[in-house]
C-alpha positions in Angstrom: -15.2 -13.5 -34.1 -15.4 -12.5 -30.4 -13.9 -9.5 -29.1 -11.6 -10.8 -25.6 -10.4 -8.1 -22.9 -10.2 -9.4 -19.7 -11.3 -12.8 -19.6 -14.8 -11.9 -20.9 -15.7 -13.0 -24.8 -18.7 -10.8 -26.2 -20.1 -11.0 -29.8 -19.0 -8.1 -32.3 -20.6 -7.6 -35.5 -19.1 -7.5 -38.7 -19.7 -4.6 -40.9 -20.1 -5.3 -44.3 -18.7 -8.8 -43.8 -15.7 -7.7 -43.4 -13.3 -8.4 -40.3 -13.7 -4.6 -38.1 -10.1 -3.1 -37.4 -8.0 -3.4 -34.2 -5.5 -0.7 -33.2 -2.0 -2.4 -33.0 -1.2 -3.0 -29.2 2.4 -3.2 -27.9 4.2 -6.1 -28.3 4.3 -7.2 -24.3 0.6 -7.4 -24.7 0.2 -8.0 -21.0 -2.1 -5.5 -19.7 -2.2 -2.7 -22.1 -5.8 -3.4 -21.7 -6.1 -3.0 -25.7 -8.9 -5.5 -27.0 -7.8 -8.5 -29.1 -9.6 -10.4 -31.6 -9.4 -14.1 -31.8 -12.1 -16.6 -33.2 -14.8 -18.2 -31.2 -14.0 -21.3 -29.4 -15.3 -24.3 -32.2 -16.4 -21.8 -34.5 -14.2 -22.1 -37.9 -14.2 -19.2 -40.4 -16.0 -18.9 -43.7 -13.0 -18.0 -45.6 -9.8 -20.2 -45.9 -7.5 -17.5 -46.4 -9.1 -15.6 -43.9 -6.9 -13.3 -41.5 -7.2 -13.1 -37.6 -5.9 -10.7 -35.9 -5.3 -10.1 -32.6 -4.8 -6.4 -31.0 -2.3 -8.0 -28.2 0.1 -8.8 -30.4 0.9 -6.1 -33.0 -1.5 -7.6 -35.5 0.4 -10.7 -36.2 -2.5 -13.5 -37.2 -3.9 -15.5 -35.0 -1.8 -18.9 -35.1 0.9 -16.8 -33.6 -1.0 -14.9 -31.4 -0.6 -14.7 -27.7 -4.2 -16.2 -27.0 -3.7 -19.0 -29.6 -3.7 -22.8 -27.7 0.2 -24.1 -27.0 1.9 -20.9 -28.0 4.5 -19.7 -25.5 3.8 -16.6 -23.5 7.1 -13.8 -22.6 7.5 -15.3 -18.8 7.1 -12.6 -16.3 10.5 -12.5 -14.3 10.0 -15.0 -10.9 10.2 -12.7 -7.9 10.1 -9.3 -9.6 6.8 -8.5 -6.8 8.7 -9.5 -3.8 11.2 -7.4 -5.2 10.0 -4.5 -5.2 8.0 -5.2 -2.0 11.8 -5.3 -0.1 12.8 -2.0 -2.3 9.5 -0.4 -1.3 10.2 -1.8 2.4 13.6 0.2 2.2 12.7 3.0 1.0 10.4 3.8 3.6 12.9 2.7 6.1 15.5 5.4 4.7 12.7 8.3 4.7 11.8 7.0 8.2 15.8 7.8 9.3 15.9 10.7 7.7 13.2 11.8 9.7 15.0 10.9 12.2 17.8 13.3 11.2 15.7 16.5 10.9 15.8 19.1 14.1 13.7 22.1 13.5 11.0 20.8 11.7 7.6 19.7 13.6 6.3 16.3 12.4 3.0 18.1 10.8 5.0 20.7 8.9 7.1 17.3 7.7 3.5 15.6 6.7 2.6 18.7 4.9 5.5 18.6 2.4 4.7 14.7 1.7 1.5 15.7 1.0 2.4 18.1 -1.6 4.6 15.7 -3.2 1.3 13.3 -3.2 -0.4 15.4 -5.0 2.3 16.9 -7.5 2.1 13.1 -8.4 -1.7 12.1 -8.3 -2.5 15.2 -10.2 -1.6 14.2 -13.6 -3.0 10.6 -13.2 -6.3 12.2 -12.2 -6.4 14.5 -15.6 -5.2 11.6 -18.1 -7.7 9.2 -16.7 -10.6 11.9 -16.0 -11.6 10.6 -12.7 -12.5 14.0 -11.7 -11.6 15.7 -8.4 -14.4 14.7 -6.5 -15.3 12.0 -6.9 -18.8 9.8 -7.3 -21.6 11.4 -5.2 -22.4 8.4 -3.3 -18.9 7.6 -2.5 -17.7 11.5 -1.1 -18.2 11.1 2.2 -16.2 7.8 2.5 -13.4 9.5 0.5 -13.0 12.4 2.7 -13.1 9.8 5.9 -10.4 8.1 3.8 -8.2 11.1 3.2 -8.8 12.6 7.1 -7.8 9.3 8.6 -5.2 8.6 6.6 -3.2 11.4 6.7 -4.1 11.4 9.9 -2.3 8.0 10.5 0.6 9.8 8.7 0.8 12.5 11.0 0.7 10.4 13.9 3.2 8.1 12.6 5.9 10.6 12.3 5.8 12.0 15.7 6.3 8.5 16.9 9.4 8.6 14.3 10.5 11.7 16.1 10.0 11.0 19.4 10.6 7.5 20.1 13.0 4.6 18.9 12.7 4.1 14.9 12.5 0.0 15.1 9.5 0.6 18.2 7.1 3.1 16.0 8.2 0.6 12.8 7.3 -2.1 14.8 3.7 -1.0 16.4 2.8 -0.2 12.9 2.6 -3.7 11.7 -0.1 -4.7 13.7 -2.3 -2.9 11.7 -3.5 -5.9 9.8 -4.5 -7.1 13.2 -6.5 -4.1 13.7 -8.2 -4.5 9.8 -9.2 -7.8 10.6 -11.1 -6.7 13.7 -12.6 -3.5 12.1 -13.7 -5.5 9.4 -15.9 -8.2 11.4 -17.6 -5.4 13.6 -18.0 -2.6 10.6 -18.1 -5.4 7.2 -19.4 -8.5 8.9 -16.6 -10.5 7.7 -16.0 -13.2 9.5 -14.2 -13.1 12.6 -12.6 -16.4 14.3 -10.4 -17.9 17.1 -7.0 -17.3 15.0 -8.2 -13.8 14.2 -8.4 -13.5 18.2 -5.3 -15.1 18.8 -3.3 -12.6 16.6 -4.7 -10.0 18.1 -3.9 -10.9 21.4 0.1 -11.6 20.1 0.4 -8.3 18.4 -1.2 -6.4 22.3 1.4 -8.2 23.7 3.9 -7.3 21.5 2.6 -3.3 22.0 2.8 -3.4 25.7 6.3 -5.0 25.6 7.5 -2.0 23.3 5.8 0.4 25.3 6.8 -1.3 28.9 3.9 0.8 30.9 5.5 1.3 34.4 2.5 -0.5 36.3 3.7 -3.5 34.5 7.8 -3.0 34.3 8.1 -0.5 37.1 9.4 2.7 37.1 12.9 2.3 36.3 12.3 1.5 32.5 15.4 1.3 30.2 16.3 1.5 26.3 14.2 4.4 25.7 15.0 7.7 23.9 14.5 10.6 26.0 12.1 11.2 28.6 9.7 7.9 29.2 6.9 10.7 28.9 7.8 11.1 25.7 8.3 7.3 25.0 4.8 7.0 25.7 3.6 10.2 23.5 5.5 8.4 20.9 3.4 4.7 21.8 0.1 5.9 21.8 0.6 8.1 18.1 1.6 4.9 16.7 -1.0 2.8 18.5 -3.5 5.5 17.1 -1.9 5.7 13.4 -2.3 1.9 13.6 -6.0 2.1 13.9 -6.3 5.0 11.9 -4.5 3.0 8.7 -6.5 -0.3 9.4 -10.2 2.0 9.2 -8.6 3.2 6.2 -8.4 -0.4 4.6 -12.0 -0.8 5.6 -13.6 2.0 4.1 -11.4 1.0 1.0 -12.7 -2.1 1.2 -16.1 -1.0 1.5 -15.5 1.3 -1.8 -14.1 -1.5 -3.9 -13.6 -0.7 -7.4 -15.7 1.8 -7.6 -13.4 4.6 -7.1 -10.4 4.8 -9.1 -6.5 4.7 -7.0 -5.9 7.9 -7.9 -8.7 9.7 -6.4 -8.4 7.8 -3.6 -4.8 9.7 -2.8 -6.2 12.6 -3.8 -8.3 12.6 -1.4 -5.4 11.5 1.0 -3.1 14.2 0.0 -5.6 17.6 -0.2 -7.1 16.6 2.8 -3.7 16.1 4.7 -2.5 19.4 3.2 -5.4 21.5 4.4 -5.3 19.8 8.3 -1.7 19.8 8.6 -1.8 23.9 7.8 -4.3 24.8 9.9 -2.7 22.5 12.5 0.7 24.6 12.2 -1.1 27.7 12.2 -2.6 26.7 15.9 -0.1 25.7 17.0 2.4 28.4 15.5 5.1 26.1 14.6 4.7 26.6 10.6 8.5 27.7 9.7 11.1 27.4 6.6 14.1 24.6 7.9 16.8 26.9 9.3 19.7 24.8 7.7 19.8 23.9 4.1 20.2 20.0 5.2 16.8 19.8 6.8 15.7 21.1 3.7 17.3 18.7 1.4 15.7 16.1 4.0 12.2 17.2 3.8 12.6 16.9 -0.5 14.5 13.8 0.1 11.6 12.1 2.8 9.1 13.1 0.2 10.8 11.6 -2.9 11.4 8.1 -0.7 8.0 7.7 0.7 6.6 8.7 -3.1 8.8 6.1 -4.5 8.1 3.8 -1.4 4.2 3.8 -2.3 4.5 3.6 -6.5 6.9 -0.1 -5.6 4.0 -1.3 -3.1 1.6 -0.9 -5.8 3.1 -1.8 -8.6 4.1 -5.5 -6.4 0.6 -5.8 -5.5 0.0 -5.4 -9.3 1.9 -8.4 -10.5 2.1 -10.8 -6.9 -0.4 -12.0 -4.4 -1.2 -9.8 -1.8 -0.1 -12.7 1.2 3.4 -12.6 -0.2 3.9 -9.4 -0.3 2.5 -8.7 3.1 4.4 -11.1 4.7 7.7 -10.0 3.0 6.9 -6.6 4.0 8.0 -7.5 7.4 11.7 -6.7 5.8 10.5 -3.0 7.1 11.2 -4.0 10.7 14.5 -5.3 9.5 16.1 -2.0 7.6 14.9 -0.5 10.6 16.7 -2.4 13.5 19.8 -2.3 11.1 18.9 1.3 9.8 18.7 2.3 14.0 22.5 0.3 14.9 24.3 1.7 12.0 23.1 5.5 12.4 21.6 6.5 15.3 23.7 4.3 18.1 20.8 2.9 19.5 20.7 -0.7 20.4 17.7 -2.3 20.4 16.5 -3.9 24.0 15.7 -7.7 24.7 11.9 -6.2 25.4 11.5 -4.5 22.1 13.1 -7.9 20.1 10.1 -9.9 22.0 8.1 -7.6 21.2 9.0 -7.1 17.3 9.1 -10.9 16.9 5.1 -11.3 18.7 3.6 -7.9 16.2 5.6 -9.7 13.4 4.3 -13.3 14.2 0.9 -12.2 14.2 0.9 -9.9 11.3 2.1 -12.9 9.2 -0.6 -15.0 10.2 -3.2 -12.7 9.4 -1.0 -12.5 5.8 -0.9 -16.2 5.6 -4.4 -17.1 6.4 -6.1 -14.1 4.6 -3.6 -15.5 1.5 -4.9 -19.5 2.0 -8.6 -18.2 2.2 -8.7 -16.6 -1.4 -6.6 -19.5 -2.9 -9.4 -21.7 -1.2 -12.0 -19.7 -2.8 -10.4 -18.9 -6.0 -10.4 -22.9 -6.1 -14.1 -23.2 -5.6 -15.1 -20.9 -7.7 -12.6 -22.3 -10.7 -14.9 -26.0 -9.5 
């Protein structure tokens, strides 16, 4: 007998000639993490009536086990991961719309409320998985910078949402995969090809079309919210947020699977909350919302952001990263639709052109990385 878990086999010693007892798993079996007892390939049992049980099939005998050759497995719902991605994009877009509707709350304070919701969600997971609150000693410095850069990206993005058109800020954030490839080349020595350079130039072109600096487009810039100074500040904040988010991806890639996902979010929320509270007292901006509508919107922003993160995580668990990254461009579509319907702000052709450049660059980067991963997987099989 062999113990099969995660595609790896290891011998299991028998005690007293008896089969070891196996806890019964769930009926679906997939992803339960339960080990299953299956016969070793090419090895016949000594007894004709030996019972072979599998922990992933609720104790069914081996011929009916889900691991048996020719057995039909329960088919996964096709496209479920992509549906989760679209739902995540919709929730994030609605949360951004609610942020635009809040009138008397600073973006840093909104970020603090978001961090509180993240902590409330992650804390039970840390206790359940017994990960601790600090993480491995050699990884704490990486976790600190992941939390600092991640929370900074969130604060800057919320500020950009408040001072510039919703679609413009959303489009700029989609240049994150391009900056991730560039930073991974610089710090992780990953390959950076001519295609990556081309996608980077496309993303920069898109950001320039959205920002429309006066030295290129003249002093009379139309189609922006408020003053051009606020628009430029929002653009700088959005670009800085994008670079910070790309840096967190590089750090997470450096850490790998040695740190639990919940612990990474925990650092993000705790460091973000501490930074937000300090910044609010320094700026003297800490105040409770004056009207009940803003308070409700704050709660909804926290819930929607949490829901979007959960569905995006679920999507990445059951679908390849490439299709998820491409489908996530629905964020831009939803941002344009919500901006037109609820904010009465029609995007200019410059914004549309910039959106096409950024979406093309991010999608091209995702497709290229996806094809590389598939090619590498085939080579490993050979």
